C-alpha distance (Angstrom), angle and dihedral (degrees) to the residues before:
residue distance angle dihedral
X1 . . .
X2 3.77 . .
X3 3.81 93.2 .
X4 3.81 91.8 73.0
X5 3.82 96.8 45.3
X6 3.79 109.1 125.4
X7 3.81 91.3 8.4
X8 3.83 104.8 96.3
X9 3.79 121.8 96.4
X10 3.76 141.5 -174.7
X11 3.84 116.1 -113.4
X12 3.80 108.3 -86.6
X13 3.77 142.6 152.5
X14 3.76 146.8 142.8
X15 3.79 126.1 -45.8
X16 3.81 112.4 -119.1
X17 3.82 117.2 -134.1
X18 3.83 91.8 -111.6
X19 3.83 97.1 53.6
X20 3.78 141.8 65.7
X21 3.81 125.2 -127.5
X22 3.81 95.6 -92.4
X23 3.81 93.4 47.2
X24 3.80 88.8 50.9
X25 3.82 91.4 49.8
X26 3.82 91.7 51.1
X27 3.82 91.9 46.8
X28 3.81 93.3 47.5
X29 3.81 91.6 49.5
X30 3.82 89.6 50.3
X31 3.82 92.3 48.8
X32 3.79 95.9 43.9
X33 3.81 98.1 39.7
X34 3.80 100.5 29.7
X35 3.81 92.4 -132.4
X36 3.79 134.1 95.5
X37 3.81 112.0 -113.9
X38 3.79 112.5 -149.2
X39 3.77 131.0 179.8
X40 3.78 143.2 81.0
X41 3.80 105.6 -41.6
X42 3.82 118.2 -152.1
X43 3.81 124.6 -167.4
X44 3.81 110.3 -111.2
X45 3.78 100.7 -177.6
X46 3.79 149.3 -88.6
X47 3.79 118.2 -78.0
X48 3.79 128.5 -167.0
X49 3.79 109.0 -140.2
X50 3.83 123.0 -143.8
X51 3.83 89.2 -101.9
X52 3.83 90.8 55.8
X53 3.82 99.7 -105.0
X54 3.80 118.8 132.0
X55 3.81 116.3 -130.8
X56 3.82 117.6 -160.7
X57 3.80 109.1 -152.5
X58 3.80 132.9 -160.3
X59 3.79 129.7 -170.2
X60 3.79 126.6 -146.7
X61 3.78 135.3 174.4
X62 3.79 105.7 -131.4
X63 3.77 142.3 139.1
X64 3.80 113.0 -98.3
X65 3.78 121.9 174.4
X66 3.81 102.8 -157.2
X67 3.82 89.4 -159.8
X68 3.82 88.6 67.2
X69 3.81 96.4 51.7
X70 3.80 112.6 123.5
X71 3.78 118.4 161.2
X72 3.76 135.4 -157.8
X73 3.80 117.5 -98.0
X74 3.79 136.9 -120.4
X75 3.81 130.1 -155.7
X76 3.78 123.0 -120.0
X77 3.78 133.5 172.1
X78 3.81 102.7 -110.5
X79 2.92 129.7 -147.3
X80 3.82 91.2 25.9
X81 3.81 115.1 -99.2
X82 3.83 90.2 7.5
X83 3.81 95.8 114.4
X84 3.83 88.9 -129.0
X85 3.80 117.9 123.6
X86 3.78 116.5 -152.8
X87 3.80 132.5 -177.3
X88 3.81 120.5 -122.6
X89 3.81 129.6 -179.5
X90 3.81 115.8 -109.0
X91 3.80 87.5 -134.7
X92 3.79 121.1 30.9
X93 3.81 95.3 -169.6
X94 3.80 145.0 -17.5
X95 3.79 129.4 -141.8
X96 3.79 140.9 172.9
X97 3.81 115.9 -122.4
X98 3.80 134.7 -174.1
X99 3.83 109.3 -106.2
X100 3.82 95.6 -104.7
X101 3.81 91.5 52.4
X102 3.82 92.4 43.1
X103 3.82 89.4 55.1
X104 3.82 88.4 59.0
X105 3.79 96.8 42.9
X106 3.82 101.2 43.5
X107 3.80 122.0 87.2
X108 3.79 112.4 -85.6
X109 3.81 91.7 -116.3
X110 3.81 91.3 55.6
X111 3.83 100.5 50.8
X112 3.82 90.9 94.8
X113 3.82 88.7 60.3
X114 3.80 90.1 63.0
X115 3.81 91.8 50.1
X116 3.81 91.4 49.3
X117 3.81 91.2 47.5
X118 3.82 89.9 52.8
X119 3.83 89.2 51.4
X120 3.80 91.4 47.1
X121 3.81 89.5 52.2
X122 3.81 91.3 47.9
X123 3.79 92.8 -110.3
X124 3.81 97.1 107.5
X125 3.77 119.8 148.0
């Protein structure tokens, strides 16, 4: 579907004062995906996003059944200026994509992460 091109993202969030970057990445993945990711994590890199934020990314080889993904929720006034607060999931769905399709679907500022992952896995172009 063209409507979701450039709209997909990796799990990410803010680092709490009591945690390091890897602990934050594991916690954010758990909160956004609703599953515990376990395995040997490897640093992938730091990436400046179009808005200026730096995202520190880790890779891990792990089993993840996308059918079991169920994220935490956030509250938002919806419709805008209605005074009504509604809950929405942080992640509406997860999927696995071939690399070429993932490069189209992922946010523009995260495409370099896919290229670096391919290099890390020895599949660089």
